[in-house]
LOVO-401073 format. One record per residue (C-alpha): residue number from 1; x, y, z. Coordinates in Angstrom, 2 decimals, decimal comma. Layout:
N
@num=NUM	px=X	py=Y	pz=Z
...
END
This chain:
157
@num=1	px=0,04	py=-0,11	pz=0,18
@num=2	px=1,59	py=3,33	pz=-0,99
@num=3	px=1,21	py=6,85	pz=1,14
@num=4	px=-1,29	py=8,24	pz=-1,60
@num=5	px=-2,62	py=11,75	pz=-1,65
@num=6	px=-5,60	py=12,26	pz=0,70
@num=7	px=-8,85	py=12,36	pz=-1,10
@num=8	px=-11,86	py=14,55	pz=0,11
@num=9	px=-15,44	py=15,00	pz=-1,18
@num=10	px=-17,26	py=18,18	pz=-0,43
@num=11	px=-21,04	py=17,49	pz=-1,12
@num=12	px=-22,95	py=21,01	pz=-0,94
@num=13	px=-25,58	py=22,27	pz=-3,32
@num=14	px=-24,63	py=26,01	pz=-2,59
@num=15	px=-21,83	py=27,03	pz=-4,75
@num=16	px=-20,50	py=29,92	pz=-2,61
@num=17	px=-20,53	py=27,77	pz=0,65
@num=18	px=-19,01	py=25,04	pz=-1,46
@num=19	px=-16,45	py=26,98	pz=-2,71
@num=20	px=-15,75	py=28,66	pz=0,91
@num=21	px=-15,18	py=24,90	pz=2,35
@num=22	px=-13,08	py=24,18	pz=-0,48
@num=23	px=-10,68	py=26,97	pz=0,21
@num=24	px=-10,72	py=26,38	pz=4,02
@num=25	px=-9,43	py=22,93	pz=3,14
@num=26	px=-6,85	py=23,80	pz=0,51
@num=27	px=-5,51	py=26,14	pz=2,83
@num=28	px=-5,33	py=23,84	pz=5,67
@num=29	px=-3,93	py=20,91	pz=3,44
@num=30	px=-2,49	py=21,99	pz=-0,18
@num=31	px=-1,98	py=18,80	pz=-1,24
@num=32	px=-5,19	py=17,22	pz=-0,76
@num=33	px=-7,24	py=15,81	pz=-3,87
@num=34	px=-10,64	py=17,57	pz=-3,66
@num=35	px=-13,72	py=16,70	pz=-5,29
@num=36	px=-16,93	py=18,76	pz=-5,21
@num=37	px=-20,40	py=17,80	pz=-5,64
@num=38	px=-23,53	py=19,52	pz=-5,91
@num=39	px=-26,61	py=17,11	pz=-5,65
@num=40	px=-27,42	py=13,57	pz=-4,37
@num=41	px=-27,24	py=11,63	pz=-7,59
@num=42	px=-23,48	py=12,71	pz=-8,73
@num=43	px=-22,62	py=12,17	pz=-4,98
@num=44	px=-23,82	py=8,79	pz=-4,51
@num=45	px=-22,53	py=7,85	pz=-7,91
@num=46	px=-18,95	py=9,26	pz=-6,96
@num=47	px=-18,84	py=7,62	pz=-3,56
@num=48	px=-19,57	py=4,25	pz=-5,45
@num=49	px=-16,61	py=4,73	pz=-7,59
@num=50	px=-14,02	py=6,84	pz=-5,29
@num=51	px=-12,42	py=5,80	pz=-2,37
@num=52	px=-12,74	py=9,13	pz=-0,27
@num=53	px=-10,68	py=9,71	pz=2,99
@num=54	px=-13,40	py=11,97	pz=4,10
@num=55	px=-16,37	py=13,36	pz=3,29
@num=56	px=-18,02	py=16,82	pz=4,20
@num=57	px=-21,43	py=16,91	pz=3,31
@num=58	px=-24,64	py=19,02	pz=3,74
@num=59	px=-28,20	py=17,27	pz=4,65
@num=60	px=-30,12	py=19,36	pz=2,49
@num=61	px=-29,38	py=19,24	pz=-0,89
@num=62	px=-31,70	py=21,41	pz=-3,50
@num=63	px=-35,29	py=20,21	pz=-2,80
@num=64	px=-34,23	py=16,91	pz=-1,10
@num=65	px=-34,29	py=17,95	pz=2,69
@num=66	px=-32,83	py=14,74	pz=3,59
@num=67	px=-30,71	py=14,10	pz=0,90
@num=68	px=-27,40	py=13,95	pz=3,36
@num=69	px=-28,91	py=10,90	pz=5,17
@num=70	px=-29,45	py=8,82	pz=2,15
@num=71	px=-25,74	py=9,80	pz=1,25
@num=72	px=-24,52	py=8,81	pz=4,74
@num=73	px=-26,43	py=5,45	pz=4,53
@num=74	px=-24,57	py=4,94	pz=1,01
@num=75	px=-21,30	py=5,54	pz=2,60
@num=76	px=-21,91	py=3,27	pz=5,31
@num=77	px=-22,91	py=0,54	pz=3,34
@num=78	px=-19,72	py=0,73	pz=1,18
@num=79	px=-16,83	py=1,72	pz=3,69
@num=80	px=-16,32	py=3,32	pz=7,04
@num=81	px=-15,38	py=6,77	pz=5,66
@num=82	px=-15,74	py=9,69	pz=7,95
@num=83	px=-18,18	py=12,18	pz=7,59
@num=84	px=-18,03	py=15,60	pz=8,75
@num=85	px=-21,85	py=17,12	pz=8,22
@num=86	px=-22,00	py=21,06	pz=7,79
@num=87	px=-25,75	py=22,12	pz=7,75
@num=88	px=-28,03	py=24,95	pz=8,34
@num=89	px=-30,42	py=22,56	pz=10,06
@num=90	px=-30,66	py=22,97	pz=13,76
@num=91	px=-27,53	py=21,52	pz=15,77
@num=92	px=-30,05	py=20,72	pz=18,61
@num=93	px=-32,10	py=18,06	pz=16,79
@num=94	px=-29,76	py=16,95	pz=14,11
@num=95	px=-26,27	py=16,40	pz=15,86
@num=96	px=-27,68	py=13,22	pz=17,67
@num=97	px=-29,31	py=12,14	pz=14,65
@num=98	px=-26,25	py=12,51	pz=12,45
@num=99	px=-24,17	py=10,63	pz=15,41
@num=100	px=-26,54	py=7,84	pz=15,48
@num=101	px=-25,63	py=7,64	pz=11,46
@num=102	px=-22,17	py=7,47	pz=12,59
@num=103	px=-21,42	py=10,90	pz=11,46
@num=104	px=-17,83	py=11,90	pz=12,71
@num=105	px=-19,20	py=15,43	pz=13,66
@num=106	px=-22,06	py=18,16	pz=12,96
@num=107	px=-21,13	py=21,79	pz=12,34
@num=108	px=-24,20	py=24,16	pz=12,07
@num=109	px=-23,65	py=26,79	pz=9,42
@num=110	px=-23,43	py=30,26	pz=10,83
@num=111	px=-22,42	py=29,01	pz=14,44
@num=112	px=-18,79	py=28,19	pz=13,38
@num=113	px=-15,68	py=30,21	pz=12,53
@num=114	px=-13,07	py=28,88	pz=9,98
@num=115	px=-10,86	py=27,80	pz=12,73
@num=116	px=-13,61	py=25,48	pz=14,35
@num=117	px=-13,96	py=24,10	pz=10,91
@num=118	px=-10,29	py=23,43	pz=10,09
@num=119	px=-9,40	py=22,25	pz=13,68
@num=120	px=-12,17	py=19,46	pz=13,31
@num=121	px=-11,40	py=18,88	pz=9,70
@num=122	px=-7,76	py=17,91	pz=10,73
@num=123	px=-8,79	py=16,04	pz=13,85
@num=124	px=-10,59	py=13,69	pz=11,26
@num=125	px=-7,63	py=13,63	pz=9,09
@num=126	px=-5,37	py=12,83	pz=12,02
@num=127	px=-7,54	py=9,67	pz=12,78
@num=128	px=-7,76	py=8,79	pz=8,96
@num=129	px=-3,75	py=8,76	pz=9,07
@num=130	px=-3,46	py=6,72	pz=12,27
@num=131	px=-6,13	py=4,01	pz=10,87
@num=132	px=-4,21	py=3,65	pz=7,35
@num=133	px=-0,94	py=3,47	pz=9,42
@num=134	px=-2,53	py=0,92	pz=11,82
@num=135	px=-3,91	py=-1,00	pz=8,60
@num=136	px=-0,53	py=-0,97	pz=7,08
@num=137	px=1,37	py=-2,25	pz=9,48
@num=138	px=-1,08	py=-5,29	pz=9,92
@num=139	px=-1,12	py=-6,04	pz=6,15
@num=140	px=2,46	py=-6,63	pz=6,66
@num=141	px=2,38	py=-9,08	pz=9,58
@num=142	px=-0,44	py=-11,26	pz=8,34
@num=143	px=-1,70	py=-12,83	pz=5,00
@num=144	px=-4,65	py=-10,87	pz=3,90
@num=145	px=-8,08	py=-12,25	pz=3,20
@num=146	px=-11,51	py=-10,61	pz=1,97
@num=147	px=-13,25	py=-11,42	pz=5,25
@num=148	px=-10,53	py=-10,15	pz=7,67
@num=149	px=-9,91	py=-7,05	pz=6,09
@num=150	px=-13,65	py=-6,11	pz=5,94
@num=151	px=-13,77	py=-6,79	pz=9,94
@num=152	px=-10,50	py=-4,56	pz=10,57
@num=153	px=-12,01	py=-1,59	pz=8,26
@num=154	px=-15,25	py=-1,48	pz=9,94
@num=155	px=-14,59	py=0,94	pz=13,16
@num=156	px=-18,48	py=0,61	pz=13,70
@num=157	px=-18,18	py=-3,37	pz=15,38
END
């Protein structure tokens, strides 16, 4: 396994917000590979074909009020990719829902600063890097099989 670039998806239907998140991410980690998606269909197709290290996601995409929930479910079925939810929906209600769906964290739009976002983002990336290093170390000490790799990749169990 080679040390490849970190790949992040930003799924946000509002172009100025998406570009702001992109700018913050790239200022924190200039060497990152970043893809922007603006609707559920494109995002789900990308998640099916790409292996993202982290997904930054809005809950409401266009007219679909809970598209983000469907995308989190699609991510959870495929792989254990950390999800950082950034939404205008009230955190008092949605934070616990997103935690139940195994989202890493929930930031409510207009209630956080750039530094809060970057701190949370970098914390998730550190955990992703540690997990990759742990898996690489385990890969060198055992003969991998499909069954054991699936189990070691699933932090939810």
